[in-house]
Residue frames relative to the residue before (quaternion, step in Angstrom):
aa qw qx qy qz dx dy dz
X 1.0000 0.0000 0.0000 0.0000 0.00 0.00 0.00
X 0.4814 -0.6898 0.4586 0.2865 3.55 -1.00 0.80
X 0.7021 -0.5047 0.3095 0.3958 3.55 -1.24 0.40
X 0.6117 0.5369 -0.3580 0.4576 3.62 1.06 -0.60
X 0.6432 0.5242 -0.3103 0.4639 3.58 0.99 -0.86
X 0.6525 0.5004 -0.3073 0.4790 3.58 0.98 -0.88
X 0.6214 0.5485 -0.3351 0.4480 3.59 0.99 -0.81
X 0.6936 0.4668 -0.2800 0.4719 3.58 0.86 -0.96
X 0.6251 0.5272 -0.3455 0.4605 3.61 1.00 -0.68
X 0.6625 0.4932 -0.3058 0.4736 3.57 0.89 -0.89
X 0.6483 0.5225 -0.3209 0.4515 3.58 0.95 -0.88
X 0.6594 0.5023 -0.3098 0.4658 3.60 0.91 -0.86
X 0.6417 0.5167 -0.3200 0.4677 3.60 0.98 -0.87
X 0.6711 0.4941 -0.3095 0.4580 3.60 0.96 -0.82
X 0.6241 0.5191 -0.3393 0.4753 3.59 1.06 -0.70
X 0.6601 0.5048 -0.3039 0.4660 3.58 0.99 -0.78
X 0.6581 0.5156 -0.3045 0.4564 3.58 1.16 -0.56
X 0.4675 0.7112 -0.4313 0.2994 3.64 1.18 -0.34
X 0.6720 0.4872 -0.3412 0.4412 3.66 0.75 -0.85
X 0.6488 0.4993 -0.3179 0.4782 3.62 0.98 -0.78
X 0.6099 0.5653 -0.3199 0.4541 3.54 1.07 -0.82
X 0.7070 0.4695 -0.2588 0.4613 3.55 0.88 -0.99
X 0.6841 0.4744 -0.2848 0.4753 3.63 1.09 -0.57
X 0.5650 0.6242 -0.3767 0.3864 3.59 1.22 -0.38
X 0.3793 -0.7546 0.4964 0.2007 3.57 -0.67 1.12
X 0.6173 0.5703 -0.3423 0.4201 3.59 1.21 -0.37
X 0.5879 0.5870 -0.3627 0.4221 3.59 1.24 -0.40
X 0.5172 -0.6563 0.4602 0.2999 3.54 -0.93 0.95
X 0.6018 -0.5991 0.4105 0.3322 3.54 -1.08 0.81
X 0.6606 0.5194 -0.3278 0.4318 3.62 0.88 -0.85
X 0.6380 0.5065 -0.3427 0.4679 3.61 1.08 -0.55
X 0.6194 0.5097 -0.3361 0.4935 3.57 1.11 -0.66
X 0.6226 0.5386 -0.3331 0.4597 3.61 1.06 -0.73
X 0.6018 0.5551 -0.3635 0.4444 3.62 1.03 -0.69
X 0.6528 0.4883 -0.3032 0.4934 3.58 0.96 -0.87
X 0.6710 0.5066 -0.3045 0.4476 3.60 0.87 -0.93
X 0.6753 0.4765 -0.2960 0.4789 3.56 0.92 -0.81
X 0.5987 0.5469 -0.3464 0.4716 3.58 1.16 -0.57
X 0.6476 0.5028 -0.3014 0.4867 3.57 1.06 -0.80
X 0.6310 0.5184 -0.3300 0.4735 3.58 0.99 -0.83
X 0.6378 0.5329 -0.3286 0.4486 3.61 0.94 -0.88
X 0.6406 0.5472 -0.3285 0.4268 3.58 1.00 -0.79
X 0.7657 0.3851 -0.2078 0.4713 3.61 0.97 -0.80
X 0.5495 0.6131 -0.4034 0.3992 3.57 1.22 -0.30
X 0.5173 -0.6502 0.4595 0.3139 3.57 -1.07 0.71
X 0.6126 0.5469 -0.3513 0.4496 3.63 1.21 -0.39
X 0.0632 0.7718 -0.6302 0.0555 3.59 -0.97 0.92
X 0.5458 -0.5912 0.4679 0.3656 3.54 -1.17 0.52
X 0.7394 0.2190 -0.1471 0.6195 3.56 1.13 -0.70
X 0.3714 -0.7530 0.4882 0.2382 3.64 -0.41 1.13
X 0.4728 -0.7069 0.4520 0.2693 3.59 -1.01 0.79
X 0.1561 0.7973 -0.5608 0.1594 3.61 0.92 0.86
X 0.7456 0.1957 -0.1055 0.6282 3.54 0.95 -0.98
X 0.4957 -0.7325 0.3619 0.2947 3.60 -0.29 1.25
X 0.7021 0.4611 -0.3016 0.4512 3.65 0.70 -0.93
X 0.7089 0.4404 -0.2708 0.4797 3.58 0.85 -0.91
X 0.5991 0.5722 -0.3534 0.4346 3.59 1.16 -0.49
X 0.6903 0.4505 -0.2658 0.4998 3.57 1.18 -0.60
X 0.4537 0.7364 -0.4174 0.2787 3.55 1.25 -0.29
X 0.6873 0.4626 -0.3020 0.4716 3.58 0.88 -0.91
X 0.6075 0.5344 -0.3634 0.4619 3.65 1.06 -0.61
X 0.6691 0.4981 -0.3013 0.4620 3.57 0.90 -0.95
X 0.6521 0.5131 -0.3146 0.4610 3.61 0.91 -0.88
X 0.6441 0.5227 -0.3162 0.4604 3.57 0.91 -0.90
X 0.7096 0.4502 -0.2746 0.4673 3.61 0.80 -0.96
X 0.6242 0.5184 -0.3539 0.4650 3.59 0.95 -0.68
X 0.6398 0.5113 -0.3199 0.4764 3.59 1.04 -0.77
X 0.6507 0.5071 -0.3248 0.4626 3.62 0.87 -0.90
X 0.6800 0.4871 -0.2959 0.4613 3.58 0.85 -0.91
X 0.6363 0.5024 -0.3270 0.4857 3.59 1.07 -0.70
X 0.6707 0.5180 -0.3070 0.4332 3.59 0.88 -0.96
X 0.7605 0.3428 -0.1777 0.5220 3.57 1.04 -0.79
X 0.2831 0.8296 -0.4571 0.1509 3.59 1.33 0.16
X 0.6575 0.5238 -0.3348 0.4256 3.62 0.83 -0.86
X 0.7029 0.4366 -0.2796 0.4871 3.58 0.88 -0.83
X 0.6556 0.5034 -0.3282 0.4573 3.60 0.91 -0.80
X 0.6554 0.5091 -0.3218 0.4557 3.60 0.98 -0.74
X 0.5861 0.5779 -0.3779 0.4238 3.62 1.13 -0.45
X 0.6547 0.5064 -0.3259 0.4568 3.63 1.16 -0.37
X 0.6178 0.5259 -0.3381 0.4768 3.55 1.28 -0.21
X 0.0377 0.8172 -0.5704 0.0734 3.58 -0.03 1.32
X 0.5599 -0.5928 0.4432 0.3723 3.60 -1.05 0.63
X 0.6762 -0.5360 0.3337 0.3796 3.56 -1.15 0.62
X 0.6689 0.5153 -0.3046 0.4407 3.57 0.90 -0.88
X 0.6640 0.4789 -0.3023 0.4882 3.57 1.07 -0.74
X 0.6100 0.5463 -0.3567 0.4497 3.58 1.05 -0.65
X 0.6935 0.4426 -0.2675 0.5017 3.59 1.07 -0.67
X 0.3629 -0.7553 0.4624 0.2897 3.59 1.34 -0.07
X 0.2442 0.7701 -0.5402 0.2353 3.54 0.86 0.99
X 0.0549 -0.7889 0.6120 0.0057 3.52 -0.76 1.06
X 0.1700 0.7857 -0.5809 0.1277 3.54 -0.69 1.00
X 0.2831 -0.7415 0.5873 0.1587 3.50 -1.23 0.54
X 0.3221 -0.7320 0.5677 0.1954 3.54 -0.90 0.93
X 0.3038 -0.7506 0.5647 0.1595 3.55 -0.75 1.11
X 0.3622 -0.7617 0.4979 0.2018 3.57 -0.69 1.08
X 0.4603 -0.7033 0.4370 0.3203 3.57 1.22 -0.36
X 0.4524 0.6827 -0.4630 0.3390 3.60 1.20 0.07
X 0.8263 0.2028 -0.1667 0.4983 3.54 -0.93 0.93
X 0.6391 0.4834 -0.3342 0.4962 3.60 1.22 0.19
X 0.4015 -0.6895 0.5433 0.2611 3.53 -1.16 0.57
X 0.3153 -0.7169 0.5840 0.2135 3.57 -0.96 0.74
X 0.2236 -0.7870 0.5615 0.1235 3.54 -0.87 0.92
């Protein structure tokens, strides 16, 4: 997959991790406030770039959220566990050493 595809996949995973991030009691309050203020900025009628032209009007919102997701990337990525770990599957792979194959 190309680098743009990987970028979008990581961004989507980080967005999906935000609710878990906000519910986690170990996360510092100021980091939760960053997310909350980012959400407030999305719904406020005030923007640094006025929404006169739709695509350019959303540009400041997109840049803000990409920065927030990048800034909090290490913590947000920690909520993205592989499917097998999420199911708490523990298994040991037997190397077959010292055993007879039938």
